[in-house]
FIBA-537149 format. One line per 8 residues: number of its first residue (from 1); for each residue x, y, z of N, C-alpha, C. Coordinates in steps of 0.001 Angstrom, whole numbers, plus 524288, in hexadecimal, padded with zeros to 5 digits. Layout:
BEGIN
NUM	X:Y:Z:X:Y:Z:X:Y:Z; ... $
//
This chain:
BEGIN
1	80350:7FB72:80000:80000:80000:80000:80386:804D8:80000; 8029B:80854:7FC2F:80618:80CC9:7FB86:803A4:811D8:7FD9B; 806B9:814A1:800BD:8052D:819A2:80301:808BF:81DDC:800DD; 8068E:82281:8002D:80983:826FB:7FE57:80970:82B2A:8028F; 80E0B:82D07:80404:80E80:8313C:807D8:81058:83613:804EB; 80D74:83A5A:8058A:80EA5:83F37:802CF:80FE5:84367:806DB; 814C2:8452C:806D7:81670:8493F:80A83:81B51:84BCC:80855; 81B8A:850F4:8089D:8200C:853C1:8067D:824D8:8536C:80A06 $
9	82443:85142:80EA8:828B2:85089:81233:82AF6:84B14:8115B; 82FE9:84AD5:80FBF:83260:845D2:80E68:832D5:8421A:8130F; 8334F:84428:817D7:83407:840C5:81C65:82F23:83D9E:81DBB; 82ABE:83EF4:81B6B:825ED:83C08:81C5E:82674:83671:81A58; 8292C:835C4:815F3:82A03:83079:813DC:82CE6:82D14:817CF; 8310D:82F25:81A05:83417:82C37:81DE3:830BA:82AD0:8229A; 82D8C:82E7F:82459:82A25:82D96:828DA:82650:8291D:827C3; 823BE:82933:8233E:8200D:82508:821E2:822E1:81FC8:82171 $
17	82779:81FCB:81F0E:82A66:81AE0:81E72:82C1D:818B1:823B8; 82D81:81C1F:82768:82F18:81A54:82C98:82A70:8183B:82FAD; 8263B:81B2C:82FBF:821B1:819C7:832FC:81EC0:81503:830E8; 81F2C:813F9:82BDB:81C4E:80F9F:8298A:81FF6:80B91:82728; 824BE:80B45:82927:828AB:807D0:826CE:8271F:80213:82702; 8247A:80063:82B2B:822E7:7FAEA:82B89:81EF6:7F992:8273F; 81B1E:7FCE9:8267E:81727:7FC04:8228C:81985:7FC1C:81D07; 81D4D:7FF98:81C38:81FF3:7FFF0:81728:8234A:7FB10:8164C $
25	8265D:7F9A5:81A45:829D4:7F510:819E8:826B4:7F014:818E9; 8221F:7EF9A:81B6B:81EDE:7EAF0:81ACA:81BED:7EAE4:8159A; 81C62:7EF17:81297:819CF:7EF58:80D86:813FC:7F05E:80DD7; 8122B:7F1EF:81267:80C9C:7F309:8131E:80B17:7F806:8103C; 80E93:7FBED:81075:80D93:800E1:80DDB:81269:802A8:80AE5; 81170:805FA:80715:815A3:80852:80411:8148B:80E30:803EE; 818A2:8113E:80475:817FD:816E8:80460:81AA2:81941:7FFA8; 81830:81D46:7FDA2:81A84:8209C:7F9B4:81A0D:82625:7FBE0 $
33	81DB7:82984:7FA8A:81DD1:82EC1:7FCBC:81E11:832D3:7F86B; 81B3C:83724:7F943:81B48:83B8B:7F5A2:81C29:84082:7F8CB; 81F10:84421:7F687:8204D:84903:7F93B:81C8E:84D76:7F7DE; 818BF:84C59:7F467:814F3:85062:7F2F4:80FEE:84DCB:7F111; 80BC7:850E2:7F0EE:806DE:84EF1:7EEE3:8074B:84D7A:7E92E; 80A2B:8509C:7E632:80ADC:84F83:7E09D:80DB5:84A53:7DFCB; 811D0:84969:7E2E0:814A5:84470:7E27E:8110D:83FE2:7E3EC; 80DC1:840A0:7E7C9:80A17:83C86:7E959:80666:83B26:7E4E1 $
41	8045B:83F19:7E230:800DA:83E1A:7DDC9:803AA:83B3D:7D967; 80891:83CA5:7D873:80B9C:839F0:7D46F:80C43:8342F:7D5CB; 80D3A:83309:7DAC0:80DBC:82D95:7DC83:8089A:82AB0:7DBA3; 80447:82D16:7DD26:7FF2E:82A91:7DC91:7FDE1:82992:7D6D6; 7FF3D:82D35:7D379:7FDF2:82CC3:7CDE9:801AB:8292B:7CAED; 805ED:82790:7CD6F:809E3:82474:7CAB8:80850:81ECB:7C9D9; 80457:81CEA:7CC7D:80279:8179B:7CB8A:7FC89:8179D:7CBB2; 7FA3E:81480:7C83C:7F48C:8143A:7C7EE:7F2C1:80EB3:7C907 $
49	7EFB7:80DB7:7CD06:7EE4D:8117E:7D10E:7F2EF:8128F:7D4A2; 7F2B1:816C4:7D7B4:7F707:817EC:7DB41:7F7E1:81376:7DF1F; 7FCD6:81286:7E069:7FE1E:80E79:7E440:7FD09:8104D:7E9CD; 7FD12:81561:7EA9A:7FC4B:817AE:7EFC4:7F69C:8170C:7F16A; 7F5BF:81552:7F648:7F06F:814CD:7F846:7EF33:818D7:7FC83; 7F345:81B4D:7FE9E:7F273:81EE8:802FA:7F6AA:82318:802CE; 7F519:82801:803A5:7F8BD:82C63:803B2:7F888:82F10:80901; 7FD1F:8302C:80B1C:7FDAE:83393:80FAE:80039:8388B:80DA7 $
57	7FD82:83CF6:80E0A:7FF9E:841CC:80BE1:7FFB9:84629:80FE7; 80423:848E1:81005:80492:84DA2:81316:800F7:851B1:810A8; 7FEF7:85542:813BD:7FBA0:8595F:811AD:7FED8:85DED:80FAE; 80277:85FD0:812F0:8055E:8648C:811A3:80A4C:86349:80E8B; 809CF:863CF:8095F:80E3F:86304:805E1:80E45:8677C:801F0; 812EB:868F7:80012:81313:86D08:7FC0A:810A0:86B14:7F6FB; 80E88:86EA7:7F3EC:80BF1:86D1B:7EF16:8069C:86AD9:7F05D; 805C3:86611:7EED3:800D0:86372:7EFD4:80088:861C2:7F58C $
65	7FC93:86395:7F85C:7FBFF:86205:7FDD5:7F9D6:85C74:7FE19; 7FA23:85A2A:802A8:7F7E8:854FC:80368:7F209:854EB:8028A; 7EF66:85932:803E8:7E9C2:85973:8030B:7E87D:859BA:7FD37; 7EBC4:85C88:7FA3A:7EB18:85C9A:7F484:7EBFB:85721:7F249; 7F007:8547F:7F436:7F125:84F2A:7F27E:7EC92:84B90:7F3C2; 7EA66:84C15:7F867:7E5E2:848EC:7F9F7:7E170:8498F:7F60C; 7E03F:84E64:7F49C:7DC0B:84F5D:7F0D2:7DD30:84CB8:7EB9B; 7E211:84D1F:7E9C3:7E387:84AD0:7E4B8:7E355:844D6:7E4F0 $
73	7E538:84293:7E932:7E52D:83CDE:7E9BB:7DF91:83AE0:7E9EF; 7DC47:83D6E:7ECEF:7D6D5:83BB0:7ED70:7D3F4:83C22:7E837; 7D551:8400F:7E508:7D2D0:840B0:7DFF3:7D4C5:83CAB:7DBFB; 7D9DD:83BA7:7DC0D:7DC36:83846:7D810:7DCB0:83286:7D9BB; 7DD7A:831A3:7DEC6:7DE45:82C55:7E0D2:7DAD3:82B88:7E5AA; 7D5B0:82B56:7E503:7D222:82B4B:7E981:7D2C3:826A0:7ED31; 7D52D:82264:7EB6F:7D5C4:81DCB:7EED2:7DA84:81E10:7F268; 7DDFA:821C9:7F17D:7E29A:82241:7F4CE:7E128:82546:7F9C0 $
81	7E26C:82304:7FE33:7E178:82594:80339:7E5C0:8299E:8042B; 7E44A:82E02:8068D:7E803:8322A:807A8:7E74D:833F8:80D43; 7EB93:83423:8102D:7EB8B:8367B:81562:7EF28:83B2A:8155D; 7EDA9:83F1F:8182D:7F0AA:843F1:8184A:7F3FC:8442F:81D43; 7F87B:846C8:81CB7:7FC0E:8478D:82116:7FD27:84D63:82175; 7FCCA:84F84:82629:7FDC1:85519:826D2:80091:8561F:82BEE; 803FA:859FA:82BCC:80690:85BA7:83094:802CA:85ECF:833EE; 7FE7E:86068:83181:7FAAD:863A7:83439:7F57B:860CB:8345D $
89	7F36F:85FF2:838FD:7EE85:85D28:83990:7E9D9:860C3:8395C; 7EA1B:864D0:8360D:7E5DD:8689D:835FA:7E0F4:8665D:8337F; 7DC8C:86839:83557:7D78D:86613:8339C:7D658:8675F:82DEC; 7D85C:86BB8:82BE8:7D74F:86D22:82676:7D99F:8690F:822B8; 7DEA1:867A2:82378:7E107:8639F:8202E:7DE60:85E5C:820F7; 7DD32:85D15:825D1:7DA9C:85822:82701:7D557:857D3:82429; 7D230:85BEA:824B7:7CCFF:85BF2:82252:7CD5C:85B91:81C62; 7D0F3:85E82:81A08:7D180:85E65:8144D:7D349:858F8:81283 $
97	7D715:856BC:81553:7D912:85194:813DC:7D4BF:84D78:81425; 7D1EF:84D6C:81865:7CDEF:84969:8191D:7C96A:84A1E:81543; 7C7E4:84F00:8143D:7C398:84FE5:8108C:7C548:84EBA:80AED; 7CA6A:84ED0:809ED:7CC6E:84D95:804B0:7CD69:847C2:803F1; 7CC7D:844A8:80800:7CCEC:83F02:80768:7D19B:83C78:809FE; 7D46A:83F54:80D55:7D8D4:83CED:81014:7D6DB:838A5:813B5; 7D9E6:83483:81428:7D871:83035:817A1:7D9B8:8317F:81D4B; 7DE5A:833AE:81E2C:7E00E:83522:82372:7E313:83A39:82335 $
105	7E3F6:83C79:827C7:7E6F1:84152:8283E:7EAC4:84094:82CC0; 7EFD0:8408A:82B88:7F3E5:83FCF:82F6F:7F69B:84509:83071; 7F7D7:8460C:83557:7FAF7:84AB0:83688:80078:848EE:837FD; 8043A:84C4F:836B0:809B1:84B36:83806:80A98:84CC7:83DAC; 80DB0:849F0:8409A:81040:84518:83F02:80C38:840BF:83E52; 80D08:83DA0:83A55:80957:83987:838E9:80933:8354B:83D1C; 8047E:833B9:83E80:803B2:82F58:84215:8041A:82A59:83ECA; 808C6:82805:83EBE:809A2:82382:83B5A:806B0:81EAB:83D29 $
113	8052F:81E61:84219:801F0:819FD:843CC:7FC97:81A48:84120; 7FA6D:81EFE:840F3:7F567:81FC5:83E4E:7F600:81EE7:8386C; 7FA3C:820C8:8363E:7FB38:82025:830AB:7FBCD:81A55:82F4D; 7FE81:8175B:8328D:7FF0A:811B7:831A2:7F9B6:80F13:831C6; 7F651:810C6:8354D:7F107:80E9A:8359B:7EE14:80FCB:8308E; 7EEAA:81484:82E94:7EC1F:8160E:829AB:7EE04:81298:82528; 7F321:811AF:824F5:7F562:80E58:820E2:7F368:808BF:8217A; 7F341:806D2:82642:7F179:8017F:8272E:7EBBD:800DA:82595 $
121	7E88F:804DD:826A0:7E311:804AC:824FE:7E2AB:8044C:81F09; 7E60A:80720:81C43:7E607:806F1:81683:7E795:8017F:814A0; 7EB8C:7FF36:8170B:7ED6F:7FA0A:81586:7E92C:7F5E7:81668; 7E64F:7F66E:81ABA:7E246:7F293:81C1A:7DD83:7F2C7:81893; 7DCDA:7F70A:815AC:7D830:7F78E:8124A:7D8F1:7F4F9:80D3E $
//
């Protein structure tokens, strides 16, 4: 099962790989990483149908925001689940994300126990 993490901060990849290393090593999940919303769309469009089943995207990124990416993914790839990640747990971003079809909303620092539960729920379906 392939997940895509979209964040303009490069250290996020290392964090996800460290926190989920057992699941990655066991072959339960595979991660791909993009540094922008545009790069994420290119990854999704590179295979038909996309291999990615779930996206974790930061909200605050230069250029295309995570909320803009969410709108584009939901319009073009409605079966892909998207959860948003934000350093700010403000209700405006939360409300917009959820009304646009986000599955979950994580605030930084990410609660990886909750995130692992979310991934496990996806695997079990």
